[in-house]
N, C-alpha and C positions, 0 to 999 in steps of 0.2 A: 576769243577764251582769254580768261585771267584767272588767276589763282588766288582768293582771298585770304585775308590777313588771318593767321591764329595764334593768338596771346598764349603762349606755352612753355613751362621749363621741360626739358628731359629731365626722365626719372630714370636714377640709375639704381641698378641691381646689384645686389651682395651674395657670395655664394658661401656658405658656412659649412665648411669642412671638418669631420668631427671623427675621432676613432670608435673602435666597435665596444670599447668599454671605456667610458669617461671615465672611471674610476680607477684608472691607470695596470689593472690586472683581473684578472679572474676571482672571484669568489668561493673559497671551496670549502665544504662541510661534511665534517667525521662523519663518515658514514655507519661505522662501526658505533661508536658510542652512540649515535642516533637510534641505530638498530636496537641495541641493548634497553634502552631507554624504552621504547616500543614495546618491546616484548616483555621488561616490567611491569610496564602500565598495564596491558592488555591480561597478565597474569592475575593481577591483583584484582581486577574487574572482575574475571573468571570467578574468583573466592568468593567477593561481595555478591555474585548470584547466587553461587551453590547456597551461600548463609541464609538469601532471602526464600530460598526455594524450599528448606528444609524446613518439617513442622516442627512446632514448639510445642510442650506439653501446659497443664493448665497453671502450673507453679511460673512456669519461666510467663507465661503471658499476663499471667498477675504481676509479676514482679518488673516486666521491661516495659507492660505498656500503661498496667494501672489500668483499676475494673469502671473508672468515669472519666478517662481522662485519654482518648486513642490517639497517637503518634501517627502522624501521616508518614508514609511509605516514600521513601527516596525515589524509587523508581516507579513508572508505570508502564505496564503491561499492555501492548496495543494490540496483542494475539500475535500474532509473526515476529514483533520484536519487541524489547523491553529498553526504553529510555530512559535518560537522568528525569527527575520528575521537575528539577530545576531547567535544564535544557526544554523540556516541554511549558512550561508553563511560559516561558521568557518567549521560545518560539511563537506560541500562541498568542499569546501579548504583544509581538511586535506587529503580528501579520492583521490584528483586529485595530491597534491605533497605525497603520499603514494604510486601511482602509478607510480610516474614519478620516484619515489627513487628506487620501486623495476624494472623500466626497467633500470635505470642507473647501480643497480646491476648486473642484468642481461649482460647488454652488457659488462660489468668488466669481469663477470667470462669468457664469452665465447670467450673473445678476450685475455684474457692476458694468456700467456703460464703454462701448468703448471708442476710443477717441484716434486715432489713425495722424498721424503729424502730416500734413499736406505736404505734398513735393515742391519745392521753391519754384519758379517760373522761372524759364530761360535767360539767360541775359540777351540783351541786345545782338552781343555777336553770334551767339548761337544760334539765333535767330537768324541772322543774315547770311548765316552758313549753310541754313537748308535752305533759305531761298536762290542762294548762290549756285548749292551742287546741284539745284532740282532744275536750273538751266540748260545742264547738259543732258539730263532726260528730255526737256523738249527740243532736243538738235540732234536726237539718234534717229539713225537712218536704219533701214533694215528691218528683218522680224523680231519685233518688240517683245520683250518679256510682257509676262502678265500683270507683274507688278510694275512695271513701269507707274509714275505717279503723276504723270501727265495726261488728263481724260482726253482731253482734243488730238492727240498723237494718237497714230496707227502703223502698220507696217508700209513702208514707203523703200525704193531703191531696190527692188526684189529681182532686179533683172541686169542690176550693175556690175559691169564687165562680164556679162556670160554672153553664148552664141558667137564667141571672135574665135574663129580657127588659126591655129598657129601661134596663139599668146602665151606669153610665159606665167599666165595667173589662170584658176578655172573660174573664179567670181571675186566680185569685190561688194560683196552685201555687205554692211556692215559700216561703223566708221561715226563721223560727226558731221552734221552740215555747219558751215561756216560760220555764218552770221544769219541771216532773214531770207537769205536764199537756201536752193538748193545744193551748190555746190560742195565738193568735199574735197579742201585744200589742203595736201599730206602738209604741206611744212610748218602752218600756223598750229595744224591739229597736233602736230608730235611735239611741238612745244609746250601744247597746254597738256597734255599726257605725261610730258615729262615736270613739271612745275608742279601737278598733282602727285605725282609720286613722291617728288623730294619733301611737300609738305607731308606726306604720310611719314615717310622717314623720319623726319624729324618731329614730328607734332602726334604720331597714332595714339597713344594716352589722351591727347585732347579731342583726337575724333571718336573714341570709342567713349569718352563721357558725354559727349555731345551725340552720341547715340548713330554716329555716320560711318564709323567706320567699314563695315560691311557697305555700306552705301557707295562711298567713295572709292572702294576697291574695286569694285562690281563696273564701276565708272571705267576705270584704268584700265580693266581686262577688254571693255569692250571696244575700247582704241586702239589696243595692242594686239587683240584677235583680227584686227582688220587691218592694220600694219602687215602683218606674216602673212598678208596675201598677198601685198603688192609686190611682192618680189618672192624668188624661190628660197622660201628661208630656211629648207630643209637640204639645200645643196652647201657644199663648201666655198663656192665663187659661184657670182654671178654677173650679168651682162647686162641687164635690164631693170628700172624702178619705174614704178608708176608714180607720178605726181599730182595728180588733180583727178576728178571724175566729176562729169559736168562742164557747161559751158556759162560764160557771162558774156560776151563779145556782142554789142550792139556798134558797135562804131557804123561809121559810114551809114545811118539808118538802117543797120539790118534787121532784119524783119523775121530770120529765121526762127523757130519758136527754141528757145533754150532758158537756164534757171535763170536769165535775170529779164530777160522781153516778158516772159509768160508770170503773171501772178497769179499762183494758183498752190493750193495745198499741197507737200511734197507727196502726200495718197495717193493725189490725182495727177501725176505727171503722164503724161502719154506720148512724151517725144523722145527721141533719139539723145542720150548723152553719152557722149563723149570722152573716150580715155586718153588723157595724156601721161607722155612716158619719157624716160630718156635714157639712153644707154651711153650716157657718157656726160660729163659736164655736168655733173646734179652733186656736187660736194657737199655743200650745205645743209642739202636736204636728206641726203645720207649719213651723214653725222650726227644733226638732229635726231633724225629715226633712230638710230645707232641708241642715242644720249635717251632716247623714250623706251627702249627696249631694257636697256643693262637697267635704268633707274627702277625701272618697273619689276626688273628680276630678286631686284632688294627686297619690293613690296610683299611678291611672292615667294621669298626666301623658303616656308614654310611648307610650298608645294611643290616639292625639289624637281619633279618634271615637269613642270609647265615655266620655271625659273631657269631650267636648263634649258628648255626651247626659245626664253628670251635670248638669253645669252649667245646661245647659237645663231639667232638669227640679228642680233645685235655686230656680234663678230663680222659675220660674212657681209652685211650693209655697210660697216664702217671701213672694211678694207677697202671694198667698191668705190664707196668717195675717196679713198686717200688714193687710186689706182686709174679713177677718171676724172681729172681736176676740170672744174669748172662749176658756174653760178648756174642754179637751176633754172634760173630766170631769166636768163642773158637771152640776147637775138629777139624774136620775133615772139615769144612764149607768150602765151597769154596770162600765166602767174604775176607779168612784170606789169601789168594794170594795176593788181591787187595789191600782191604780197612780192614786192622786187626785194630779191636779198642783196644786198650791199657787198658782202666777199664771204669767204668761207672758212677762211682763218679762225677766228671765233668760235664755229660751228666746231671745228678742229680739236681747238684745247676743250672747250666744254663736252663734246662727243667723249672725248680719248679720257678727260678726268672720270666721267659717270663708268666708261671702262673698266678704270684701272679699281675703282670701286667695288666694281660689281666683279670683277675677276680676280682681283690682285696680281696681275699680269705686270713685270714692273717693264715691259716694252712699252706699255702707252704710255706710265709714266713718266720714262726716259724719251719719246717722242715728245711729249705736250710740254716737257721743263726744258725743250730746247732754246734759247735764248730766240734766235731766228724764229720759231715760231713766234713766240711774244711778239716780235718785233713786226711779224707779217700781220697780227692779228691788231696792230695799236696799243698795243698795252702802255706803248711811253709817249703817245703822242701828243694826249690831252684835247684840248678843242671841244667845241658848243657842244657836243653831243658823249663827250667821256663821262662815264656812269650811266648810261641811260639804257636800262635792261628792257629787252622786248622780245618780240618774236623774231625781229632781225638779228637784232644784235646782243650775244649772249656773254660778251667780254666781262661784265660786272660780273653777272654768276659765275663764272668760271673762274675769274680769279677768286671771289668767296669759299668756291669749292675748294681753291687750292689750299685757302690762308684756313680754311677747315683742316687742311690734310698737316699742314705746317703745328696745328695749334696742337693738335691730339694724338697724330703718329710720330711726328718728327722725325722723318725719314733721314735727317741727316744730309752727310757728304753720299754721291755730288749736286744732292737737290737743293740742301739748303740753302745756297745765294738766289739761287732763280725764286724758291717759294717766298722768301723773305720779301725778294721784291713784289711779287704778289701781293703778299700781304699790306705791306705797307701801301700799294694802288689803291688796296681795298679801304684803309684806313683813311685816304685821299678821299675816294668817293663819298665815304660815310662824312667826312667833315664836307663837302660840297654840298649834301642835301639840308646841313643845318640852317636855320634862318640870320644867323649872324655874319655867314656868308654870302656874297653877292652871283655867286656861279648861277644860279637859277633865280628867274624872278618867281613873283607868289601873284596871285591872286588876290584881291581886297579879304575873300572869304578865307583865305591863308593854304588855298591848293597851291602845290608845287609846279611849275611850269618845266616839266623837262623837256617837252617837246617844243618850247619856246613858242608860245601861243600857236599853231596848228591843231588841227581837227582832233579831235578823242584823247583829250588827255589824259583821260583816269587811270586806262591800263599803264600808264607810266609813273604815274604814282600810287598806284595798289602794287605795280611792281618793288617799289624803292621801298615800300613799308615794308613789304616781305623781306627782301634781302638787309635793311637795316635792324628787323626783329631777331632773325637768324644771327648778324653779326654779334649782337646784344649778347642775345644767348649762348652763343660760343664762348666770347668773352668769359663769362659769367660763369661757365661749365670748368674753364680753364684757370679760374680764380683772378683772374684781370678785371679790376674796379672800372676799367673806362681804355682810353687813345689818347695821342697827341694830336692837335691839328696844330702842326708849329710847336710856337712855346706852350701853348696852354691843352691844358688836362681837361678831356671831357669826360663824363662819368656815363655806364650804358643807360642811368636813366634817360638819358639826353637822346637817345636812339627811340628810344619807348615812346617817347614824349611825340618825337615827329611820327614814328608811325602810326601813333592813336590821334593824331590830328589828320592824317590825311583818310584813315578811315572812316572817322568820324564824319569828315565832310561830306563823304562820297555818301553816310549814310541819314544826313540829315541839317548836319551843324555847319549849315551853308547860308548866305544872304538869301536865296530862294525858299529854305527851309525845305528842301526837297530832297526825300530820299532818292537815290539815283539806283539802286536794286529793286526792278519792280517785285512789288508785291511786300517789300518791306514797311512798315511805319504807316500812317494815314493818308500823305500826299506823296505820290510815285508816277511816274510816266504811265499813261492810260491809252496812248496809242503809238507802240511801239514800229518800227518799221521791221516784219517780222512776218511773212506770208501763212507759216501756219496757226499764229496765233490773231490772225486778222479776219479769216475766213471762216464760217460756222461750219461746224462738223458736218452737219445735213447738206451745205452747199447753196442753202437759201441765203 
């Protein structure tokens, strides 16, 4: 699971407060004078009406009106009321004019041809975003909603975790299958949900503009709903945590039916799917799951009840990881063959940073800014993989999160020194991404080889592009035009150029002229390693 880059800028909000009366005080009216004027006017009107109603003799008629020129009456008698003739004529004229105007406008609207401006087509990044998010719909496990937009997927894994007496979970239905198989690895799945949440937190306006905000939030909730099932999320403390559902062990010619030996659609699985748990020694998994739940609680902050549930679960599982130290993939764990974790200290900082953002509790900030924590996580080591952000190593992401804290919240003493160190290390990582430096090689097509030529390089380059874009946006938001690499100053546009080059490579600007996002463009992989996609729905 990887996040696709969203090019975006944060929108600032301003709240304008104003007084009840912008003119500086109440407007007073002299009611006594006004009443006197009204009475005077009313008395004069009564006198006029009395004069009009009095009959005139013949002499008066001939002198006032004249025998051949009849003078118009000043008032119109409507039977029940008498109104001024001028007002009556003006009112009737206005109504007639309004009717004619309305009819004329209606005639124009009905006769003039209508030209609706065409909606501009979405740009390539928006189209690619649609395709990337659709992958998560294809990976869903459990009872699928009717609006799931992958026609060849159906309900699957409905018996996961059920019927096991004495277990601390009721069922484990839901979540996401890892890749082309049907195993649910909770460690990389939690990382995927954290990354999706981070992108929504920073770029929700862009998601909304692309018409994907509701969709991506539903994808996040699908993952977090499942995570809340993997431990007793309503308790105040736990002793166990689910790390994996399903199995892929085919060592020594093992032919037992499992998710790697059997090539079948998830909907057709008919073999037992074991559940792997840990009751200690899974600090990395627990801290990453806490990061997923905590970051999602920010995404769903408008849903207070659900957000509170996520925060509570994050607190419980993070404390579990801190209390029961160890790597979840240590020893003979099957996960070591697929998603082996190198350490847990980076997850402690990463998860703790998200816990602080979600709760505001300085206990987490105190913990993750301890110099010994950073030292154990390798924050000052350097080395060939320093700055490589992935499902295993969260350090680069954690340092950027804490740089964000320093840039925008500036908590000051006693945190400033260590936060400045993390900020400096983030700057160094960004320098290492630039072509002018030789920290990482590049292919002839320009793809940065963050994993030094090992397989599956795209997940690392797209993560680096995401971090580079975030850092450039953070600096811009802080009115900082760039950063230093040694004595040289580089503008934030350089980071955006790097990010764009990596995404463009993935979308087809490469020597093969091939898009590596299935469904994007005209040339992309047609025979992917994916059980559900490779077998027809009707089993033929």
